[in-house]
C-alpha positions, -999 to +999 in steps of 0.1 A: +453+800-003+467+808-038+480+844-040+484+848-002+516+861+014+540+832+019+554+823+052+590+821+042+601+799+071+573+774+062+582+776+025+618+768+033+608+738+053+585+727+025+613+729-001+636+709+020+612+681+032+589+667+006+571+643+029+564+670+054+552+693+026+527+666+015+514+661+051+510+698+060+502+715+027+484+690+004+450+674+005+438+642-012+403+626-014+400+594+005+378+565-007+349+581+011+353+613-008+366+633+022+395+658+019+423+646+042+460+654+046+483+635+022+501+610+045+523+585+026+516+548+027+543+521+024+542+520-014+546+557-018+575+558+006+592+530-013+586+547-047+600+580-035+631+564-019+639+546-052+635+579-071+657+598-047+683+572-048+686+574-086+685+612-085+714+612-059+734+589-081+727+602-116+715+638-111+683+630-130+654+605-128+643+580-155+620+554-139+593+528-147+568+521-120+548+489-121+520+486-095+486+474-089+453+493-089+449+523-065+482+521-047+489+558-048+517+559-074+501+587-095+492+606-063+528+606-052+542+615-086+517+643-090+526+657-055+563+653-063+560+674-094+537+700-078+562+703-050+590+711-076+570+734-098+554+754-069+586+759-050+613+761-076+614+789-102+613+779-139+603+743-133+577+730-158+559+697-156+541+678-184+514+652-177+505+626-204+480+598-199+465+572-222+431+588-226+415+622-220+396+612-189+427+599-171+447+630-181+420+652-167+418+632-135+455+637-129+453+674-136+423+678-113+444+662-085+472+687-091+447+716-091+433+702-058+468+703-043+471+739-054+437+750-042+442+738-007+479+746-004+484+774+022+518+781+007+506+781-030+523+806-053+502+831-073+485+818-105+490+835-138+469+812-159+446+782-151+425+764-176+417+729-189+452+724-203+476+743-181+483+757-146+510+785-147+525+801-116+532+837-125+556+849-099+581+820-104+574+813-141+567+776-135+537+752-138+519+724-156+508+714-190+490+683-201+483+661-231+468+628-241+487+600-257+463+599-286+482+618-313+514+612-332+532+642-319+528+643-282+555+664-265+572+677-297+561+713-292+567+715-255+597+721-233+597+708-197+619+694-170+595+669-155+572+644-172+546+621-156+535+594-181+505+575-167+492+540-177+521+538-202+513+502-211+480+514-226+495+541-249+490+538-286+521+547-307+542+546-275+575+543-294+567+574-315+556+593-284+590+584-267+608+601-296+588+633-290+593+631-253+630+629-258+628+663-274+607+677-246+628+665-216+666+669-220+689+644-202+701+671-179+706+675-141+673+679-123+651+665-151+627+636-144+607+612-166+585+587-147+563+562-166+538+544-143+514+517-153+496+485-145+506+458-169+488+452-202+501+419-214+536+414-230+554+427-260+543+463-257+566+492-252+562+492-214+570+455-212+600+459-234+614+488-215+606+471-182+627+441-192+656+464-201+653+483-168+650+451-148+682+437-163+701+469-156+704+481-191+697+517-202+688+548-182+655+536-167+652+519-133+624+494-125+603+501-094+578+475-084+550+477-058+532+445-047+494+447-040+497+433-005+515+464+008+481+482+009+467+480+045+432+483+032+435+452+010+422+428+036+388+412+043+371+389+068+373+353+056+340+337+048+328+311+073+325+284+046+358+292+027+388+270+029+419+280+009+429+256-018+464+241-020+472+267-047+460+294-023+482+281+005+512+280-018+506+316-029+501+327+007+533+311+019+553+325-011+544+361-002+540+358+035+503+368+035+478+366+064+443+350+060+427+385+058+448+393+027+440+359+012+403+365+018+405+398+000+422+381-029+396+354-029+368+379-032+385+396-061+390+363-079+352+356-075+345+391-091+366+382-121+349+348-126+361+314-137+388+315-164+399+350-156+420+344-125+450+356-146+435+390-146+440+394-108+478+388-113+478+415-140+458+441-120+471+432-086+506+416-090+525+401-061+557+402-082+566+416-116+567+382-133+530+377-124+520+411-138+532+405-173+508+377-183+479+370-206+451+345-204+472+319-222+503+323-201+516+290-187+551+293-174+570+261-167+583+276-134+557+291-112+564+327-101+551+317-067+578+291-064+604+317-074+592+342-049+591+316-021+627+309-028+635+347-028+617+352+005+632+322+022+656+331+050+659+296+066+695+288+055+725+298+075+752+276+060+755+262+025+760+225+020+767+203-010+788+207-042+797+243-052+786+248-088+790+277-113+769+280-145+779+305-172+759+315-202+783+336-224+771+364-246+787+385-273+781+420-287+743+419-288+717+428-262+723+396-242+747+397-213+771+371-200+755+356-169+774+337-142+754+320-114+768+304-082+748+276-066+754+253-037+729+227-029+695+244-022+709+279-024+718+303-052+740+328-034+753+351-062+744+362-098+766+383-120+759+400-154+786+413-177+783+432-209+806+431-239+832+407-225+853+388-251+861+351-250+894+355-231+879+378-205+850+355-197+874+325-195+898+344-173+870+352-148+858+316-147+893+303-143+899+326-113+867+316-097+875+279-102+908+282-085+899+307-057+866+291-046+875+254-050+846+249-074+832+214-077+816+218-111+820+246-137+794+245-165+796+266-197+771+268-226+795+258-254+774+271-283+783+303-301+807+324-282+807+298-254+828+274-277+857+297-274+853+301-237+852+263-233+883+258-255+903+284-235+894+268-202+904+234-215+937+250-226+941+263-191+936+228-178+904+238-159+880+208-158+851+226-174+819+208-184+807+221-218+769+219-223+751+219-257+715+230-251+704+211-282+723+179-275+708+146-264+692+146-229+705+122-203+669+109-200+662+110-237+629+091-234+614+119-213+631+151-226+635+163-262+669+177-256+694+188-229+679+223-226+644+209-218+659+185-193+679+212-175+649+235-172+625+208-160+650+197-134+654+233-123+616+237-121+614+205-099+642+219-077+623+251-071+590+233-065+607+210-040+610+238-013+628+250+006+652+266-018+668+300-018+674+326-045+689+361-043+665+390-047+677+397-082+649+412-104+664+400-137+668+364-125+633+364-109+618+375-142+639+351-163+629+320-144+592+323-154+597+331-191+595+297-209+563+279-215+564+240-216+556+222-248+553+186-259+571+173-290+554+151-316+569+120-300+555+129-266+587+142-250+589+173-228+604+203-245+605+241-242+592+267-266+620+281-287+638+314-281+624+326-314+590+322-299+601+341-269+613+369-291+580+370-310+562+372-276+584+403-268+605+386-241+642+389-239+666+360-236+666+347-200+704+349-195+704+345-157+680+316-157+699+299-185+731+301-165+714+286-134+698+258-156+733+248-166+741+237-130+714+210-135+729+195-166+745+166-148+752+156-112+785+165-095+801+151-064+813+175-038+851+173-034+858+203-013+827+215+006+812+186+026+816+206+058+798+237+045+809+268+026+809+305+035+805+326+003+811+358+023+848+351+024+849+356-013+843+393-023+818+398-051+830+418-081+817+453-086+797+440-116+777+415-095+740+416-102+728+423-067 
C-alpha cells in the first residue's frame, strides 16, 4: 500500500520489467467491474514494442496511436507513465484529454494503480488535479484541452494526450505542449485517439507520420485483435458478398464477422461508415466520413498486403517514378512485376540529376522492361536527362489524352482506374508500406460533364486535408501503357538486388 516499506528487490525487478510490473503490481477493472491484475493483450504488447523501438533508436518517444474503441491503449499508456513516475525520481507526467470527464477517468485509472500497488511510493499530495510522490519528487498533473494555453505553465517529461482527434484548438495546444516537453532523452509524447474524420490536426499529423516525415511514428491497432470482439452467428444470417470480401481481406473468422454484423445493425442503415471509423481494420478505413467514396477499396488494398501466395514473380518488370522537388512531397519509386509490387522507395530533396541517376542505375542493373516517369514539373528534367543517357524512358503526362479517350477524361484517370481494376482482380500483392496503403484509397471518382470517368483534383484533396499520394501515383504510372517482357519470361528474383537504405519498407 502507499507509504509502506518498499521491498527493494521487488522494486528493482519492477523498474527493469514493465510488463511484469503491470501483472504483479497494477489492478484494472474488467468489463464486469471486477479488479483484476493488468495482463497485456495483443494490442498493448504491440503498442509497447513500437514505443520501445523508437525509444531505443531516438532516445525519446513521439508517437501517434490510432485504434478502435476499448482496445486498452489508454490503459497501457497510463500504466507506462505511472511506472516511470513511481519508480524514477524527478519524473513528471501530464495528462490532457478532450473533455473533463475523459481527463478525470484517465486520472482515476492512475490513482487506482497507485492505491493497489504494493510497491507504491509515499504520497505528498493527492487531489483532483495532481498526484505527487513526495520521496522521489515525481508525479502527475492533468488538464483538459478546452483552453487556449494548455501546457504553457507546466514542465514535464511525459505527456499522454487522449482522443487527440477531438481536441479544439489542437494546433495551438501543440505549441504549448512543445514548451512543456523538451525534445530531450527520456521524454515522451503520445497522442492516442480514434479517428474523427479528415483534415483535423490528428489526421494531418498521422499522414506525416505514416509517410515517415517528422518526429512522430504512426502506431495502428486493428479492431479484430481483441479476443472479445466475437459473437455467435445468427441462425438466419448469411454474409453478403461485401462481407465475404471484407472477411477475406483481413483473415477474419465467422465469429468476428458476426460481431461486426451486430455492430452495423446498431448503427443503422446509412451509418455503416461509422463502424470503420470507430472500429477500423486498417488506417485508411478509419479516416472516413459519411460521404467518403474511394475509387480503390481499402479492403482490396489490404487483401493484397495480406496475400502471401506468390513465390516467384512473372511478367514484365516495371518501375514508376513520381518525382518531387523541395516541398512536402517526396520522390516515390515503385517496382512492380505482374501481380506483385515488391518494393517502394521514398526520397526527400533529390534534384533532377540525382533522381535520373538512380533510375538509370536501376534500369541497367535490373534489366527493367518499362521505366515510367511523370514528366510534369521536376519530372521534365528527369525525363530529359534519361533520354540524354539513352535510357528508353516512357514519359507520362497525367493531364494528357487517355488511350481510351471515350471512357476516361485524361491519362491520370485512366491509370488510376486500371490500377483499381488490377487490385480488385485478386490475387495481387503489395508490400506492407503504410504510406502506400493510405495513398491508394485517397482519390474519389468523379464523372466529367461529357460522361467520362475522372478523378477529383489534387486541389480538392488538399482542401479535404489529404496529402499528395506520391507512392500510389508512382504505382499508377506502371499502368499508363502495356509493356512486353523482354528479360523476365522465366521469373525474377528481386532479392538478388539489394534495396537502398532509403527504401520505404
